[in-house]
C-alpha positions in Angstrom: 37.4 26.3 78.5 39.6 29.3 79.0 41.2 29.5 82.4 40.6 32.6 84.5 43.6 34.9 84.5 44.4 37.9 86.7 45.3 41.3 85.2 48.5 42.4 87.0 49.4 45.9 85.8 52.9 44.5 85.1 53.2 44.5 81.3 55.8 46.0 79.0 54.6 48.8 76.9 54.5 47.9 73.2 54.3 50.2 70.1 51.3 49.0 68.1 51.6 48.4 64.3 48.6 46.1 64.1 45.4 46.8 62.2 43.9 48.3 65.3 43.8 49.3 68.1 46.7 51.7 67.2 48.8 54.2 69.1 47.0 57.0 71.0 48.3 60.4 71.9 49.1 60.9 75.5 46.9 64.0 75.8 44.0 62.0 74.3 44.4 59.3 76.9 44.6 61.9 79.7 41.4 63.5 78.4 39.5 60.4 79.7 40.6 61.0 83.3 38.0 63.6 84.2 35.4 63.5 87.0 32.2 61.7 85.9 29.1 63.6 84.9 25.6 62.6 83.9 24.7 61.6 80.4 21.6 63.8 80.6 23.4 66.9 81.8 24.0 70.0 79.7 27.7 69.2 79.8 26.9 66.0 77.9 25.0 68.0 75.3 28.0 70.2 74.8 30.3 67.2 74.5 28.2 65.2 72.1 27.2 68.0 69.8 30.9 69.0 69.7 32.1 65.6 68.5 29.3 65.1 66.0 29.8 68.5 64.4 33.6 68.2 64.5 33.3 64.8 62.7 31.1 66.3 60.0 33.6 69.1 59.6 36.6 66.7 59.4 34.9 64.4 56.9 33.5 67.3 54.9 30.0 65.8 54.8 26.6 67.4 55.0 25.1 64.0 56.0 24.1 63.1 59.5 26.6 61.5 61.9 25.9 59.1 64.7 28.4 58.2 67.4 27.5 55.2 69.6 29.2 53.2 72.2 29.9 50.1 70.2 32.3 48.5 67.8 31.8 49.1 64.1 30.1 45.7 63.9 27.0 47.4 65.4 26.5 49.4 62.2 27.4 46.4 60.1 24.4 44.8 61.6 22.0 47.8 62.0 22.5 49.0 58.4 21.1 45.7 57.2 18.2 45.9 59.6 17.5 49.5 58.8 17.7 49.3 55.0 17.0 45.8 53.8 13.6 44.1 53.7 14.5 41.0 51.8 17.4 41.1 49.2 20.9 42.4 49.6 24.0 42.1 47.4 27.2 41.6 49.4 30.5 42.0 47.7 33.1 39.7 49.2 36.9 39.6 48.8 38.2 38.8 52.3 37.3 37.9 55.9 35.4 41.1 56.9 33.3 41.3 53.7 32.4 37.7 54.2 31.4 38.5 57.8 28.9 41.1 56.4 27.3 38.3 54.3 27.2 36.1 57.4 25.6 38.9 59.4 22.9 39.5 56.8 22.1 35.8 56.5 21.8 35.5 60.3 19.3 38.4 60.2 17.2 36.4 57.8 17.9 38.3 54.6 18.2 36.8 51.2 21.9 37.3 50.4 23.5 37.2 47.0 27.3 37.5 47.1 29.6 38.9 44.4 32.6 36.9 45.3 36.3 37.6 44.6 39.4 35.6 45.3 41.1 36.8 48.5 43.6 39.5 47.5 41.5 40.7 44.5 39.4 43.9 44.6 35.7 44.4 43.8 35.2 45.8 40.3 32.5 48.5 39.6 31.6 46.9 36.3 30.8 43.6 38.0 28.5 45.4 40.4 26.7 47.0 37.6 26.3 43.7 35.8 25.0 42.1 39.0 22.4 44.8 39.5 21.3 44.8 35.9 21.0 41.0 35.4 19.7 39.8 38.7 16.0 39.0 39.2 16.3 40.2 42.8 15.3 43.7 43.7 18.2 44.5 45.9 17.5 46.9 48.8 21.2 47.4 49.4 24.8 46.7 48.1 27.5 46.4 50.7 31.3 46.8 50.3 34.3 46.9 52.6 36.4 50.0 51.8 39.5 48.5 53.2 39.7 44.7 53.5 42.3 44.5 56.2 42.5 40.7 56.0 44.1 41.0 52.6 45.4 44.6 52.3 42.9 45.5 49.6 41.4 48.9 49.1 38.2 48.6 47.1 37.2 51.4 44.8 34.1 52.4 46.7 33.9 55.8 45.0 33.4 54.2 41.5 31.1 51.5 43.0 29.1 54.2 44.7 28.7 56.0 41.3 27.3 52.7 39.9 24.9 52.0 42.7 23.6 55.6 42.4 22.2 54.7 39.0 19.8 52.4 40.8 17.8 54.7 43.0 15.9 52.0 44.9 19.2 50.4 46.1 21.2 51.8 48.9 25.0 51.7 49.2 26.6 50.6 52.5 30.3 50.9 53.2 32.3 49.3 56.0 35.2 51.7 56.4 36.3 50.4 59.8 40.0 50.2 59.1 40.3 53.1 56.7 38.1 56.2 57.5 40.3 59.0 58.9 43.4 57.7 57.1 42.2 57.4 53.6 40.3 60.3 52.0 36.8 59.6 50.6 34.2 62.2 49.4 31.2 60.6 51.0 28.5 62.9 49.6 29.8 63.1 46.1 29.7 59.3 45.5 26.3 58.5 46.8 27.4 56.6 49.9 24.2 56.1 52.0 25.9 54.6 55.0 29.5 54.5 55.9 30.8 53.4 59.3 34.0 53.0 61.2 35.5 52.2 64.7 37.5 54.9 66.4 40.4 52.6 67.5 41.7 52.3 63.9 42.7 55.3 61.8 41.0 57.8 64.1 43.7 56.8 66.7 41.5 56.8 69.7 40.9 54.2 72.5 38.3 51.6 71.5 34.7 51.9 72.4 32.9 54.1 69.9 31.5 53.5 66.4 30.8 56.3 64.0 28.3 56.2 61.2 27.5 58.7 58.5 23.9 58.5 57.2 22.4 60.0 54.1 18.9 61.6 54.1 17.8 58.8 51.8 18.9 56.1 54.2 17.1 57.9 57.1 13.9 58.1 55.0 14.2 54.5 54.0 14.2 53.4 57.6 11.2 55.5 58.3 9.3 53.6 55.7 10.2 50.1 57.1 8.1 48.1 59.5 11.1 47.1 61.5 14.6 48.4 62.2 17.4 48.2 64.7 16.6 49.6 68.1 20.1 50.4 69.4 21.6 51.3 66.0 18.5 52.7 64.5 19.1 55.8 62.4 15.7 57.4 63.3 16.1 56.7 67.0 19.7 58.1 67.1 19.2 61.1 64.9 15.8 62.2 66.2 17.2 62.0 69.8 20.1 64.1 68.7 17.8 66.7 67.1 15.7 66.9 70.3 18.3 66.6 73.0 21.8 66.8 71.4 22.7 63.5 73.2 22.7 59.8 72.6 19.6 57.8 73.3 21.4 55.4 75.6 24.2 55.9 78.2 27.4 56.4 76.3 31.1 55.7 77.2 31.6 59.3 78.4 35.4 59.0 79.0 36.0 57.7 75.5 33.9 60.6 74.1 36.1 63.0 76.0 39.1 61.4 74.3 37.2 61.7 71.0 36.8 65.4 71.5 40.5 65.9 72.1 41.6 63.7 69.2 39.1 65.2 66.7 40.6 68.6 67.3 44.0 67.2 66.3 42.4 65.6 63.2 40.8 68.8 62.2 44.0 70.7 62.6 45.8 68.2 60.3 42.9 68.0 57.9 41.3 65.2 56.0 43.6 65.7 53.1 46.6 66.0 55.3 46.0 62.8 57.1 45.4 61.2 53.7 48.8 62.3 52.5 50.6 61.1 55.6 48.9 57.7 55.4 49.8 57.5 51.6 53.4 58.1 52.4 53.4 55.3 55.0 51.7 52.9 52.6 54.1 53.7 49.8 57.1 53.2 52.0 55.8 49.9 53.4 55.0 48.5 49.9 58.5 49.5 48.6 60.0 47.6 51.6 57.7 44.6 51.0 58.7 44.4 47.3 62.4 44.6 48.3 62.2 41.7 50.7 58.9 39.8 50.2 55.9 40.7 48.1 52.4 42.3 48.7 49.4 40.0 48.7 46.9 42.5 47.4 46.0 43.1 43.8 48.3 45.7 42.1 46.6 49.1 42.0 44.2 48.2 44.8 46.6 48.3 47.8 45.3 49.5 51.2 46.5 52.9 52.5 46.2 51.8 56.1 47.1 48.1 56.3 49.7 46.3 54.2 49.2 42.5 53.8 52.7 41.2 53.0 53.1 37.8 51.3 55.6 35.6 53.1 57.6 34.6 50.0 60.7 33.9 52.1 58.9 31.4 54.3 60.0 33.0 57.5 58.4 31.8 60.7 55.9 34.6 61.1 54.8 33.8 64.6 58.3 33.5 65.9 59.3 36.8 64.1 56.4 38.6 65.7 57.3 37.3 69.1 61.0 38.2 68.7 60.2 41.8 67.5 57.9 42.2 70.4 60.4 40.9 72.9 63.5 42.7 71.6 62.1 45.9 70.3 58.7 46.3 72.1 56.9 46.6 68.7 53.9 44.5 67.7 52.8 43.7 64.1 50.3 41.1 63.0 50.1 37.7 61.5 47.9 36.8 58.5 44.2 36.9 59.2 42.0 33.8 59.0 42.7 30.2 58.2 43.4 31.0 54.5 46.4 33.1 55.2 47.9 32.3 58.6 51.7 32.0 58.0 51.3 32.8 54.3 51.2 36.5 55.1 51.8 39.1 57.8 50.3 42.5 58.2 51.6 46.0 59.2 49.1 48.6 60.3 50.3 52.0 59.2 47.5 54.1 60.5 46.6 56.7 63.1 49.5 58.7 64.5 52.3 56.8 62.9 54.5 58.3 60.1 57.0 56.9 57.6 59.8 57.1 60.1 58.0 55.2 62.8 57.1 52.5 60.2 60.8 52.4 59.1 61.7 51.6 62.8 59.5 48.5 62.6 60.7 47.3 59.3 64.3 47.7 60.5 63.4 45.5 63.5 61.9 42.9 61.3 64.9 42.9 59.1 67.2 42.4 62.1 65.2 39.6 63.6 64.5 37.8 60.4 68.0 38.2 59.1 67.0 40.0 55.9 
């Protein structure tokens, strides 16, 4: 059993290069320190409608947006409850996509998995084959846009185009570690549900989950006998239409931070943030190829998290500790039992740029003697 420990307020500040949470602007943190107000006041309507409409503007979508106090896992679960009666096809290529299969199984759904070796990407032609040849009538196909355990960026646009050829099947995308740092045209590629957590590429304090919902997905839930209560599309969107608020008490301070950060994001633009994240990813991959190797399949590398193969056999845990102690920078070890010391991960997302990533790689070189 874990021993109780006291939070002391006596900790060194560390610059975060992990796959989330990531660095947050000072003015975004300060935005949370406002006097409290009621979640049914007009002020709350002003706040919530602002962040919803700003999110739609930033993402360039005409679909509906839900922002709830939760982690992205809430929509991982509720999208299955809202859309799937019996059968779901889950594409798996790493820890988080496998988690989606586990969630669906625990919800009592019949789950077929289209499995890939960790480090490989989901292929659209395989999805088409699975949909055409299976005897199951899949209510949904799920895919992780950015498999942060392996550094793989799946081609969700092409997969969405394939799923769109099967009008009775809905496409659900987990974009928790990518949305806001990797451009995707949601409406064009038939993505019915795509969700994220704000502490990743949105570069906000943790506490909110964002979900973009198509009209078809909303109508699908209306026709079901059961659906998620807290993460229900109908409950959330109908309440927004009536009141301009959330159906349950939200984390108001984090929504105040969201409002401030979304203004920064709109100013930079979806394409602008995409370009900056691409520059960080390209620099990190070049560095990795010079000193180690990348774990992800070539041509399918993540734009927000690089998973670096430990070809030199360095002590990853000791290197992480030393970089933290000597440089006050934190990066991440490999995720899950399969990778452990075999890889390490650098999160290049949020408010970082290529120069700040270079500061980390210089520190790793120094500590590891590269």
